[in-house]
Structures are given as structure tokens and as C-alpha cells.
C-alpha positions as CSV (number, residue, x, y, z in Angstrom):
1,M,-59.0,39.3,-44.7
2,T,-61.5,40.3,-42.0
3,Q,-60.3,40.2,-38.5
4,T,-62.5,38.7,-35.8
5,L,-63.1,41.1,-32.9
6,L,-63.1,39.3,-29.5
7,S,-65.7,41.8,-28.3
8,E,-68.2,39.9,-30.4
9,L,-67.4,36.6,-28.6
10,T,-67.5,37.7,-25.0
11,T,-70.5,38.7,-22.7
12,A,-68.6,41.8,-21.6
13,A,-68.5,42.9,-25.2
14,V,-64.9,44.2,-25.0
15,G,-61.7,42.9,-26.6
16,G,-59.7,43.7,-29.7
17,P,-59.0,41.5,-32.7
18,A,-57.8,37.9,-32.8
19,G,-54.5,37.2,-34.5
20,T,-55.9,34.0,-35.9
21,F,-59.4,32.8,-35.3
22,V,-60.5,29.1,-35.5
23,E,-63.8,27.6,-34.7
24,A,-64.0,23.9,-33.9
25,R,-67.2,22.0,-33.9
26,T,-66.0,18.5,-33.2
27,E,-63.5,16.9,-30.9
28,A,-61.2,16.1,-33.9
29,E,-61.3,19.7,-35.0
30,I,-60.5,20.9,-31.5
31,I,-57.4,18.6,-31.2
32,D,-56.3,19.5,-34.7
33,A,-56.5,23.2,-34.0
34,V,-54.6,23.0,-30.8
35,R,-51.9,20.8,-32.3
36,S,-51.5,23.2,-35.2
37,A,-51.1,26.2,-33.0
38,D,-48.6,24.4,-30.8
39,A,-46.6,23.2,-33.7
40,A,-46.4,26.7,-35.1
41,G,-45.3,28.0,-31.7
42,E,-48.3,30.3,-31.4
43,K,-50.0,31.5,-28.3
44,L,-53.4,29.9,-27.8
45,L,-56.5,31.3,-26.2
46,I,-59.6,29.1,-25.7
47,I,-63.1,30.6,-25.8
48,G,-66.4,28.8,-25.1
49,G,-69.3,31.0,-24.2
50,G,-67.0,34.0,-23.5
51,S,-68.6,34.7,-20.2
52,N,-65.5,34.5,-18.0
53,L,-63.0,36.6,-20.0
54,L,-61.9,40.2,-19.9
55,I,-59.7,40.6,-23.0
56,S,-57.4,43.5,-23.8
57,D,-58.5,46.2,-26.3
58,D,-55.3,45.3,-28.2
59,G,-56.8,41.9,-28.8
60,Y,-54.9,38.6,-28.7
61,P,-51.8,38.1,-30.9
62,G,-52.0,34.3,-31.3
63,T,-54.6,31.8,-32.2
64,V,-58.1,32.1,-30.7
65,L,-59.9,28.8,-30.7
66,K,-63.7,28.9,-30.2
67,I,-65.0,25.6,-29.1
68,S,-68.4,25.0,-30.6
69,S,-68.8,21.2,-30.2
70,E,-72.4,20.4,-29.1
71,G,-74.5,17.5,-28.0
72,F,-74.4,14.9,-25.2
73,T,-74.7,11.1,-24.9
74,V,-76.5,9.2,-22.2
75,N,-74.3,6.3,-21.3
76,A,-76.5,4.8,-18.6
77,E,-79.8,5.5,-16.9
78,D,-81.4,3.5,-14.2
79,S,-83.1,4.0,-10.8
80,C,-80.1,2.8,-8.8
81,G,-77.1,4.4,-10.4
82,G,-78.9,7.4,-11.9
83,V,-77.9,8.8,-15.2
84,S,-74.4,9.1,-16.7
85,V,-74.3,11.8,-19.4
86,V,-71.2,12.8,-21.4
87,V,-71.4,16.4,-22.7
88,Q,-69.4,18.0,-25.5
89,A,-67.3,20.9,-24.3
90,G,-69.0,23.5,-26.4
91,H,-72.6,22.6,-25.4
92,N,-74.5,25.5,-23.9
93,W,-74.5,25.0,-20.1
94,D,-78.0,26.3,-19.4
95,A,-79.5,24.2,-22.2
96,L,-78.0,21.1,-20.5
97,V,-79.5,22.2,-17.1
98,E,-82.9,22.8,-18.7
99,H,-82.8,19.3,-20.3
100,A,-81.7,17.7,-17.0
101,V,-84.6,19.3,-15.1
102,K,-87.2,18.4,-17.7
103,H,-86.0,14.8,-17.7
104,A,-85.8,14.4,-13.9
105,W,-82.0,14.3,-13.7
106,S,-81.3,15.9,-10.3
107,G,-78.4,17.9,-9.1
108,L,-77.9,20.7,-11.7
109,E,-81.0,22.8,-11.1
110,A,-79.4,25.4,-8.7
111,L,-76.9,26.1,-11.5
112,S,-79.6,27.4,-13.9
113,G,-79.0,30.5,-15.9
114,I,-75.2,30.5,-15.7
115,P,-73.9,31.6,-19.2
116,G,-71.2,29.8,-21.1
117,A,-70.2,26.4,-22.3
118,T,-70.2,23.2,-20.4
119,G,-66.4,22.6,-20.9
120,A,-65.7,25.7,-18.9
121,T,-67.6,24.6,-15.8
122,P,-65.0,22.2,-14.4
123,V,-62.1,24.7,-14.9
124,Q,-63.6,27.2,-12.5
125,N,-65.6,24.7,-10.6
126,V,-68.6,26.8,-11.5
127,G,-71.1,27.3,-8.7
128,A,-74.0,29.4,-7.5
129,Y,-76.7,29.2,-4.7
130,G,-74.8,26.7,-2.6
131,A,-74.1,24.2,-5.5
132,D,-71.1,23.7,-7.7
133,V,-70.2,21.3,-10.5
134,S,-67.7,19.3,-8.4
135,Q,-70.8,17.7,-6.7
136,T,-71.9,16.1,-10.0
137,I,-68.9,15.7,-12.3
138,A,-67.6,12.1,-12.6
139,A,-64.8,12.7,-15.2
140,V,-63.4,15.2,-17.6
141,R,-61.8,14.2,-20.8
142,T,-59.0,16.5,-22.1
143,W,-56.3,17.0,-24.6
144,D,-53.0,17.3,-22.8
145,R,-50.8,19.7,-24.8
146,E,-47.6,18.6,-23.0
147,S,-47.9,14.9,-23.6
148,N,-49.7,15.4,-26.9
149,A,-52.4,12.8,-25.9
150,V,-55.9,12.5,-24.5
151,R,-56.0,12.4,-20.7
152,T,-59.1,11.7,-18.6
153,F,-59.4,13.1,-15.0
154,T,-61.7,11.5,-12.4
155,N,-63.4,13.8,-10.0
156,S,-60.8,13.3,-7.2
157,E,-57.9,14.0,-9.7
158,L,-59.4,17.4,-10.6
159,T,-58.5,18.7,-7.1
160,F,-61.6,20.9,-7.0
161,G,-61.6,23.9,-4.7
162,Y,-63.6,27.1,-4.4
163,R,-63.7,28.3,-8.0
164,D,-60.6,26.3,-8.7
165,S,-59.4,23.0,-10.2
166,I,-56.2,21.5,-11.6
167,L,-57.4,22.6,-15.0
168,K,-57.4,26.2,-13.8
169,Q,-54.1,25.9,-12.0
170,T,-52.4,24.8,-15.2
171,T,-53.9,27.5,-17.3
172,V,-51.8,30.6,-18.0
173,E,-53.5,33.7,-19.4
174,G,-56.4,31.7,-20.9
175,S,-54.1,29.2,-22.4
176,P,-54.7,25.8,-20.7
177,R,-52.4,22.8,-20.6
178,F,-55.5,20.6,-20.6
179,V,-58.1,21.5,-23.2
180,V,-61.5,20.1,-22.2
181,L,-63.1,17.8,-24.8
182,T,-66.0,16.3,-22.8
183,V,-67.5,16.4,-19.3
184,E,-69.2,13.4,-17.7
185,F,-71.9,14.0,-15.1
186,Q,-73.4,11.4,-12.7
187,L,-76.9,12.6,-11.7
188,P,-79.5,10.9,-9.5
189,L,-82.9,10.3,-11.1
190,G,-85.9,12.1,-9.5
191,R,-88.1,15.2,-9.6
192,M,-86.6,16.5,-6.4
193,S,-83.6,18.7,-6.2
194,A,-80.3,18.2,-4.4
195,P,-80.5,19.6,-0.8
196,I,-80.9,23.4,-0.9
197,R,-77.8,24.9,0.7
198,Y,-78.4,28.6,0.1
199,A,-80.5,30.5,2.6
200,E,-82.0,33.0,0.2
201,L,-83.0,30.2,-2.2
202,A,-84.5,28.1,0.6
203,R,-86.5,31.1,1.8
204,V,-88.1,31.8,-1.6
205,L,-88.8,28.1,-2.0
206,G,-90.4,27.8,1.4
207,V,-88.1,25.1,2.6
208,E,-85.5,24.8,5.3
209,V,-81.8,24.8,4.4
210,G,-80.7,21.3,3.7
211,K,-84.2,20.2,2.5
212,R,-85.2,19.4,-1.0
213,A,-87.7,21.0,-3.4
214,Y,-89.1,20.2,-6.8
215,S,-86.3,20.8,-9.3
216,N,-88.7,22.7,-11.6
217,D,-89.4,25.1,-8.8
218,V,-85.7,25.5,-8.0
219,R,-84.9,26.3,-11.6
220,R,-87.7,28.8,-11.8
221,E,-86.6,30.6,-8.6
222,V,-82.9,30.6,-9.5
223,L,-83.6,32.1,-12.9
224,R,-85.8,34.8,-11.2
225,L,-83.1,35.5,-8.6
226,R,-80.4,35.7,-11.2
227,A,-82.4,38.0,-13.5
228,S,-83.1,40.3,-10.5
229,K,-79.3,40.7,-10.2
230,G,-78.6,41.1,-13.9
231,M,-77.0,37.7,-14.1
232,V,-79.1,36.2,-16.9
233,L,-78.1,37.4,-20.4
234,D,-80.5,39.9,-21.9
235,A,-79.5,41.8,-25.0
236,D,-81.8,44.7,-23.9
237,D,-80.3,45.0,-20.4
238,R,-76.9,46.6,-20.1
239,D,-76.5,45.2,-16.6
240,T,-76.0,41.8,-18.2
241,Y,-73.0,42.9,-20.4
242,S,-70.4,41.7,-17.9
243,T,-68.3,38.7,-16.9
244,G,-70.8,37.9,-14.1
245,S,-69.3,38.2,-10.6
246,F,-66.0,40.0,-11.1
247,F,-64.5,39.1,-7.7
248,T,-64.6,35.8,-5.8
249,N,-65.8,35.8,-2.2
250,P,-62.6,36.1,-0.2
251,I,-61.6,33.3,2.2
252,V,-59.8,34.6,5.2
253,S,-58.6,33.6,8.7
254,M,-61.0,33.7,11.7
255,E,-59.0,36.7,13.0
256,Q,-59.5,38.7,9.9
257,A,-63.2,37.8,9.9
258,E,-63.6,38.8,13.5
259,A,-62.1,42.2,12.8
260,L,-65.0,43.1,10.5
261,P,-68.3,44.8,11.6
262,A,-70.7,42.4,13.4
263,D,-73.1,42.5,10.5
264,A,-70.6,41.3,7.9
265,P,-71.8,37.9,6.4
266,R,-69.5,35.0,7.3
267,Y,-69.7,31.4,6.1
268,P,-67.6,28.4,7.1
269,A,-64.9,27.6,4.5
270,G,-63.5,24.2,5.3
271,S,-62.2,22.4,8.4
272,D,-59.1,24.5,9.0
273,G,-60.9,27.4,10.6
274,L,-61.1,29.6,7.5
275,V,-64.1,31.9,6.8
276,K,-65.7,32.9,3.5
277,L,-66.8,36.5,3.3
278,S,-69.2,38.2,0.9
279,A,-67.4,40.2,-1.7
280,A,-70.6,42.1,-2.5
281,W,-71.0,43.2,1.1
282,L,-67.4,44.4,1.3
283,I,-67.7,46.3,-2.0
284,D,-70.9,48.0,-0.9
285,R,-69.7,48.9,2.6
286,A,-66.4,50.3,1.2
287,G,-68.6,52.9,-0.6
288,F,-69.2,51.3,-4.0
289,G,-72.9,50.9,-4.3
290,K,-75.0,49.6,-7.2
291,G,-74.4,51.7,-10.4
292,Y,-71.1,53.1,-9.1
293,G,-69.2,54.6,-12.0
294,L,-72.1,55.7,-14.1
295,E,-71.1,59.3,-13.7
296,E,-69.2,60.9,-16.5
297,S,-66.6,62.1,-13.9
298,S,-65.8,58.5,-12.9
299,V,-62.6,56.7,-13.8
300,S,-64.4,55.1,-16.8
301,G,-66.2,58.2,-17.9
302,G,-69.5,56.5,-17.3
303,R,-68.8,53.9,-20.0
304,A,-68.4,51.1,-17.4
305,S,-69.9,50.7,-13.9
306,L,-71.0,48.4,-11.3
307,S,-74.3,46.8,-12.2
308,T,-77.3,48.8,-11.1
309,K,-78.7,45.5,-9.7
310,H,-75.7,43.9,-8.0
311,T,-72.3,45.3,-6.8
312,L,-70.3,42.2,-7.9
313,A,-70.7,42.7,-11.6
314,I,-68.7,45.3,-13.6
315,T,-70.8,46.2,-16.7
316,N,-70.3,47.6,-20.1
317,R,-72.8,50.4,-20.5
318,G,-72.5,50.4,-24.3
319,S,-69.2,51.9,-25.3
320,A,-66.8,50.6,-22.6
321,S,-63.3,49.4,-23.3
322,A,-61.5,46.7,-21.4
323,A,-59.4,49.5,-19.9
324,D,-62.6,51.1,-18.6
325,M,-63.8,48.0,-17.0
326,A,-60.4,47.3,-15.5
327,A,-60.3,50.9,-14.1
328,I,-63.6,50.3,-12.2
329,A,-62.2,46.9,-10.9
330,R,-59.0,48.5,-9.8
331,E,-60.8,51.3,-7.9
332,V,-63.1,48.9,-6.2
333,R,-60.4,46.5,-5.2
334,S,-58.2,49.4,-3.8
335,G,-61.2,50.8,-1.9
336,V,-61.9,47.5,-0.2
337,V,-58.3,47.1,0.8
338,D,-58.3,50.6,2.2
339,R,-61.5,50.1,4.2
340,F,-61.1,46.5,5.4
341,G,-57.6,45.4,4.6
342,I,-58.9,42.5,2.5
343,E,-57.8,42.1,-1.1
344,L,-60.4,40.9,-3.6
345,H,-59.3,38.6,-6.4
346,P,-60.8,38.6,-9.9
347,E,-62.9,35.6,-11.0
348,P,-62.7,36.1,-14.8
349,L,-59.5,35.4,-16.7
350,L,-57.7,38.6,-17.5
351,I,-56.2,38.4,-21.0
352,G,-53.7,41.2,-21.6
353,V,-55.3,43.1,-18.8
354,S,-53.9,43.7,-15.3
355,L,-55.3,45.2,-12.1
């Protein structure tokens, strides 16, 4: 019996064999696979697009469930209430964004080019360029493994935070209590985007922060910006063989932020005086520039490195192991602590890997 290598299912292209591999293309198949694994007492790992996972070279000893359900249903569409669209968990995220922009469904355009499946987006509260999915999600339908029943969460019940949600908080080593089945988005109708909140994006669009632009223009510029940073999947570009941003932007107290050099980027992070910092800036100023680790003398032997385009991504240069990528992450995190006293936290799920 041929084993399925998880390196073939992840954008970082690392990871050993799955103990048992199941692919589910419908909601019924997803629920059946989860119930079967739970009844057998097996560990369960959920994979969608595989873009947010760093999996051990030893693989995963339990059941690996790849969710491949596709398609979406438009429940309502009118000029007052906008469009309500229910999307299957396995549906490609950027395909949904592209469809939304083409059909004048506003609100997702700044999230163009993000790899992975739609069902993963509420778990991490996926975001980029000043937008995140919490701004447009109406509800998430899940399978609750504890109560053995379908459970639907409204937006407020998901307790969204920065790259966080109740779905993530109840996930242990890639094994969620709540398995996402569908995600419902409520989107305004119109050719104009949501207000542009990210300064770099506003600048290339020629608008002020807080103003709107044509959604087609926003999608085009976001894809261009992401590609320039190696954040759009390209089989011919080793900089895109990664988990995307490896570390989240740290949120710290005002005192910690004020202790940094004056040119350190700082952003407000809520009403309680917290400040969001730039992980990319901290990494670079701690001495880890673009391409760090490419040298054969590095901790990864040159097999893994920071992207040559963006210091936030740890990339597989062609023959890296999960251990190689973790070694780079460990060195970078330790260097930032030594230089600034701030600990970075990984954004991808680490499966059988520790820093």
C-alpha cells in the first residue's frame, strides 16, 4: 500500500508520510471520515490547501483528512442587503475572491492571492493589507467532534482576534474540535472596494488611507505586491515554497514599543493601549536579512532560508526538511529576543515540530 507523503500536500513541500490518508469531497464524506477516526481513537489532522502547516519529517501517525469539497451557493443578492454566499470548506480561496471581484461583490479584494482553502480562513482569521475575513464572515457551519453534531457559529460567537478565533483556540496540533464544513460571507454589492486600510496599498492605488478604489484595481495591485514578496504560489519560484508569513506581528505594551528604535513601525492594536509591531522589521534589524540561511554553513546547510524577497517567509530551497526550516525559525526567533527582548510566535501550525 502506497503511503501518502504530506510534503506533496503542503506549500512548504516538507512532511513525512500519513498514517492513514482520506480525501473528502462532500460534507457527508467529511463528517463520515471524522466520525470514523474518532470512533477508532485515532489522531486526526485536517488539511485544506496545506499552506499553513509545517509537518514533521516523521509524518503524522494518525488519520490525515484532506478536505476537497468545492463550490458555493448564493442565498440572496440584492442592492440593499448585498450578497449572501455559502462556500464549501475545500473551495480554493483565491478562486472565490476572483469570482467576487468579477461579479461586483465587495469586501474580499484585499485578500487576493492568499493560498489555501476557504474553510481555513476563519480559523486563523486570515488577513492581509489591512483586511481580514472577520469583516465579511456572517457564519461558519462546523462539525462539533465533542457533541457529535453540526454546530453553526455566528460572527460574534467566533470571537475573532488577530490571526485568532474560537476555532483556532480549540485546535490542538492541527486537530480541531470544530471541523469547518461551510463558511457564509455577507458582501456588499458594488464595483468599489472596502475602505483601503493599508498605507502601502493606498499609495500604489493613488488613494488616501480610508478611501475606496475599484475592486479590480485593488486585486491587481495586491497580487502584484504579494508576488513581489514571493507570496503568490509559483512552481518555478523557490521563494514561494513556504508557509507564507512564518511569524505573526507581535502585539506588545506601549512601554515595550517605546523601548525600540524610533524608526520601528508601530500600529495601534486595540483600545487597551497595546501596540502592533512589524515582525519583518524586527527580523531584519536583528541581523537576518532577505536570503538569510542560503549559505551552506548555515544551520540548515543552505537547504532552507528566509525568502530572498521577504524576511517573514522561511522557504524550502529544494531539498529542505521540516527540521531545516524549524532550525532557521529557531535561530531567527532567538536572535530577535536577544536583540530586542521580544519573542515572535509562529503563524503556521507546527505538527510534530517544535521551536
